[in-house]
C-alpha positions as CSV (number, residue, x, y, z in Angstrom):
1,M,-22.0,-14.3,-45.3
2,R,-22.0,-12.2,-42.3
3,T,-25.3,-11.9,-40.4
4,D,-24.0,-9.4,-37.8
5,S,-24.3,-5.7,-38.0
6,P,-23.1,-2.6,-36.2
7,S,-26.7,-2.2,-34.8
8,A,-26.7,-5.7,-33.3
9,P,-28.4,-5.5,-29.6
10,V,-26.2,-5.2,-26.7
11,P,-26.4,-8.5,-24.8
12,M,-28.7,-8.1,-21.7
13,L,-27.5,-9.6,-18.3
14,G,-29.9,-11.4,-16.0
15,P,-29.2,-12.0,-12.3
16,R,-28.2,-15.7,-13.1
17,L,-25.4,-14.5,-15.9
18,I,-24.4,-11.8,-13.4
19,R,-23.7,-14.5,-10.7
20,A,-21.9,-16.5,-13.1
21,E,-19.6,-13.6,-14.5
22,V,-19.0,-12.4,-11.0
23,V,-17.8,-16.2,-10.2
24,V,-15.6,-16.3,-13.2
25,V,-14.0,-12.9,-12.5
26,L,-13.3,-13.7,-8.9
27,S,-12.0,-17.3,-9.7
28,V,-9.1,-15.6,-11.8
29,S,-8.3,-12.8,-9.4
30,L,-9.0,-12.1,-5.8
31,G,-11.2,-15.1,-5.1
32,A,-8.2,-17.5,-6.0
33,S,-6.3,-15.1,-3.8
34,A,-8.8,-15.7,-1.0
35,L,-8.3,-19.3,-1.2
36,V,-4.6,-19.3,-1.2
37,A,-4.3,-17.1,1.8
38,F,-6.9,-19.4,3.7
39,V,-4.4,-22.3,3.0
40,R,-1.5,-20.1,4.1
41,L,-3.2,-19.3,7.4
42,I,-3.8,-22.8,7.9
43,G,0.1,-23.4,7.3
44,A,0.8,-20.6,9.6
45,L,-1.4,-21.8,12.3
46,T,0.1,-25.3,12.4
47,A,3.7,-24.0,12.2
48,P,5.7,-24.8,15.4
49,Q,6.4,-20.8,15.9
50,E,3.8,-18.3,17.1
51,L,2.0,-16.4,14.2
52,K,3.9,-13.3,15.5
53,N,7.3,-15.0,15.0
54,Q,6.2,-15.7,11.5
55,Q,6.5,-13.2,8.5
56,A,4.2,-12.4,5.7
57,V,6.3,-10.5,3.0
58,L,4.0,-8.6,0.7
59,V,6.9,-7.4,-2.0
60,G,9.8,-9.7,-1.7
61,S,12.8,-10.4,-4.1
62,M,12.1,-13.0,-6.7
63,A,15.6,-13.6,-7.8
64,P,18.1,-12.9,-4.8
65,G,21.5,-11.7,-6.1
66,R,20.2,-11.4,-9.8
67,P,18.8,-7.6,-9.8
68,W,18.1,-7.3,-13.4
69,L,16.3,-10.8,-13.4
70,D,14.5,-9.5,-10.1
71,L,13.2,-6.4,-11.8
72,T,11.8,-8.3,-14.7
73,L,9.9,-10.8,-12.8
74,Q,8.5,-7.9,-10.5
75,L,7.4,-6.0,-13.4
76,V,5.9,-9.3,-15.1
77,Q,4.1,-10.2,-11.6
78,I,2.7,-6.6,-11.4
79,A,1.2,-7.0,-15.0
80,I,-0.3,-10.3,-14.2
81,A,-1.8,-9.3,-11.1
82,V,-3.6,-6.5,-12.6
83,A,-4.7,-8.2,-15.8
84,P,-8.3,-9.0,-14.3
85,V,-8.9,-5.3,-14.4
86,G,-8.7,-5.8,-18.1
87,L,-11.3,-8.4,-17.9
88,V,-13.7,-6.5,-15.8
89,A,-13.3,-3.6,-18.5
90,Y,-14.3,-6.1,-21.4
91,L,-17.2,-7.5,-19.5
92,M,-18.6,-4.1,-18.8
93,V,-18.5,-3.0,-22.3
94,R,-19.8,-6.2,-23.4
95,S,-23.0,-5.4,-21.3
96,G,-23.1,-1.9,-22.9
97,E,-21.2,-0.2,-19.7
98,S,-17.7,0.6,-19.2
99,L,-15.4,1.4,-16.3
100,R,-16.8,4.9,-16.6
101,T,-20.0,3.4,-15.3
102,I,-18.4,2.5,-11.8
103,G,-16.3,5.7,-11.9
104,T,-12.8,4.5,-12.9
105,D,-11.8,7.3,-15.0
106,F,-10.4,11.0,-15.0
107,R,-13.4,13.1,-15.0
108,Q,-13.0,14.6,-11.4
109,P,-9.4,14.6,-10.8
110,G,-9.1,17.2,-8.1
111,R,-12.4,15.7,-6.2
112,D,-11.0,12.1,-6.5
113,L,-7.5,13.2,-5.3
114,L,-8.9,15.1,-2.3
115,R,-11.4,12.1,-1.3
116,G,-8.8,9.6,-1.8
117,A,-6.0,11.8,0.4
118,A,-8.6,12.2,3.2
119,L,-9.5,8.4,3.0
120,A,-5.9,7.4,3.2
121,A,-5.1,9.7,6.2
122,A,-8.1,8.4,8.2
123,I,-7.7,4.7,7.3
124,G,-3.9,4.6,7.2
125,G,-3.0,5.8,10.7
126,S,-5.9,3.9,12.2
127,G,-4.6,0.8,10.5
128,L,-1.1,1.2,11.6
129,A,-2.3,1.4,15.2
130,F,-4.7,-1.6,14.8
131,Y,-1.9,-3.8,13.2
132,L,0.5,-2.8,15.9
133,A,-1.9,-3.8,18.6
134,V,-3.0,-7.1,17.0
135,W,0.6,-8.2,16.5
136,A,1.4,-7.4,20.2
137,F,-1.6,-9.8,20.9
138,G,0.0,-12.6,19.0
139,V,-2.9,-12.9,16.6
140,N,-1.3,-11.8,13.5
141,L,1.9,-12.4,11.6
142,T,4.7,-10.0,11.2
143,V,4.2,-8.3,8.0
144,V,7.1,-7.1,6.2
145,P,5.6,-4.6,3.4
146,G,8.8,-4.7,1.4
147,A,11.9,-6.6,1.1
148,L,13.7,-5.8,-1.8
149,P,17.3,-5.5,-2.5
150,E,18.6,-1.9,-2.1
151,V,18.9,-1.2,-5.7
152,W,17.9,1.8,-8.1
153,W,14.7,0.2,-8.8
154,Q,13.4,-0.6,-5.4
155,V,11.3,2.5,-4.8
156,P,9.7,2.5,-8.4
157,V,8.6,-1.1,-8.1
158,L,7.3,-0.6,-4.4
159,L,5.1,2.2,-5.8
160,L,4.1,0.1,-8.9
161,A,3.1,-2.6,-6.6
162,A,1.1,-0.2,-4.4
163,A,-0.7,1.3,-7.7
164,Q,-1.5,-2.4,-8.7
165,N,-3.0,-3.0,-5.3
166,G,-4.9,-0.1,-5.5
167,V,-6.2,-0.6,-9.1
168,L,-7.1,-4.1,-8.9
169,E,-8.8,-4.3,-5.5
170,E,-10.8,-1.1,-5.6
171,V,-12.0,-1.7,-9.3
172,V,-12.8,-5.3,-8.8
173,V,-13.9,-5.5,-5.2
174,A,-15.5,-2.2,-4.8
175,G,-16.5,-0.8,-8.0
176,Y,-17.2,-3.9,-10.3
177,L,-18.6,-6.2,-7.7
178,L,-20.9,-3.9,-5.9
179,H,-22.2,-2.4,-9.3
180,R,-22.9,-5.9,-10.6
181,L,-24.3,-7.3,-7.1
182,G,-26.9,-4.2,-7.4
183,Q,-27.6,-5.1,-10.9
184,A,-28.7,-8.9,-9.7
185,G,-31.1,-7.4,-7.2
186,W,-29.1,-7.4,-4.1
187,G,-29.6,-4.9,-1.5
188,P,-26.9,-2.3,-0.6
189,W,-26.1,-3.6,2.8
190,R,-25.9,-7.3,1.9
191,A,-23.6,-6.5,-1.1
192,L,-21.4,-4.5,1.1
193,V,-20.9,-7.0,3.7
194,V,-19.9,-9.6,1.0
195,S,-17.7,-7.4,-0.8
196,S,-16.0,-6.6,2.7
197,L,-15.8,-10.2,3.7
198,L,-13.9,-11.1,0.5
199,R,-11.5,-7.9,0.9
200,G,-10.8,-9.5,4.4
201,S,-10.5,-13.0,3.1
202,Y,-7.5,-12.6,0.8
203,H,-5.6,-10.8,3.4
204,L,-5.9,-14.1,5.6
205,Y,-2.4,-14.9,4.8
206,Q,-1.5,-12.0,7.5
207,G,-3.4,-13.3,10.5
208,F,-6.9,-12.8,12.1
209,G,-5.7,-9.0,12.5
210,G,-5.2,-8.7,8.7
211,F,-8.6,-10.0,8.1
212,I,-10.7,-8.3,10.6
213,G,-8.7,-4.8,9.7
214,N,-9.4,-5.3,6.0
215,V,-13.0,-6.3,6.5
216,V,-13.2,-3.0,8.3
217,M,-11.4,-1.2,5.6
218,G,-13.9,-2.8,3.0
219,L,-17.0,-1.4,5.0
220,V,-15.6,2.1,5.1
221,F,-14.4,2.0,1.2
222,G,-17.4,0.1,-0.1
223,R,-19.9,2.5,1.8
224,M,-17.9,5.4,0.0
225,Y,-18.2,3.8,-3.3
226,Q,-21.9,3.4,-2.6
227,R,-22.3,7.1,-1.8
228,W,-20.2,8.6,-4.3
229,G,-20.8,6.2,-7.1
230,R,-17.0,6.4,-7.9
231,A,-14.0,3.9,-7.4
232,M,-11.3,6.3,-8.4
233,P,-11.0,7.9,-4.9
234,L,-10.9,4.5,-3.5
235,V,-8.1,3.7,-5.9
236,V,-6.3,7.0,-4.8
237,A,-6.6,6.3,-1.2
238,H,-5.7,2.5,-1.4
239,T,-2.4,3.4,-3.4
240,L,-1.3,6.1,-1.2
241,I,-1.8,3.7,2.0
242,D,0.2,1.0,0.3
243,A,3.0,3.5,-1.1
244,V,3.3,5.1,2.5
245,A,3.5,1.3,4.1
246,F,6.2,-0.2,1.5
247,V,8.3,2.8,1.1
248,G,8.1,3.7,4.7
249,Y,8.8,0.4,6.0
250,A,11.9,0.1,3.5
251,F,13.4,3.2,5.2
252,L,12.4,2.7,8.8
253,R,13.1,-0.9,9.1
254,G,15.8,-1.4,11.8
255,K,15.7,2.3,12.7
256,V,13.0,2.6,15.0
257,S,12.0,0.4,18.0
258,W,8.2,0.3,17.5
259,L,8.2,-1.4,14.3
260,P,8.4,-5.1,14.4
């Protein structure tokens, strides 16, 4: 005989349960990526070549010479990578909330697009200059945003990869993490620092420049989330930044002298 009913109370989250939930979410998403990135950095530092003479490929071929298999693997990888957002959505519904609570919705499309575009313009240009500087100093690997074959699906996959990064990182690291840490009683600046350090840590595979640059980006993006209460402008900004980097690199590689 069923004992539950539609009027059953929504489970309440205390600080201990929130901490456990956050650990689980990060363990199957960007926390795990941070661990892999740290190991890859150690590998790069212990390699015989200098950091700037090694490459960090962001979107590369998964089946060279087999374009249809490559396309299938790319789409599967993107779907798997964004799956933790579904977990976050489920956990928030279980706690009586939703992604709308952290501003991941389409209630303010115009404002979100404008804010996101402005943020992308500010961060994107300064981020490129910072990368070129740290690469020249030899503390960063050569970042290759896209190394896909020149086939019809190259640009669509690069754009999907950019959107995947934007959705995953901003929903999990900005919206969800800052929201949950606030519910656990953390002060806004303490939560912001932790979120930013996490963002930098899963970029360690790019080198020390990638870590520092993304920590700064995390501070800016996290602070904007705390002011706006919406993750959607950050999703827009991150997607635009990565889209320009991925597609721009694909078209400019080998055609300009300033691009490593």
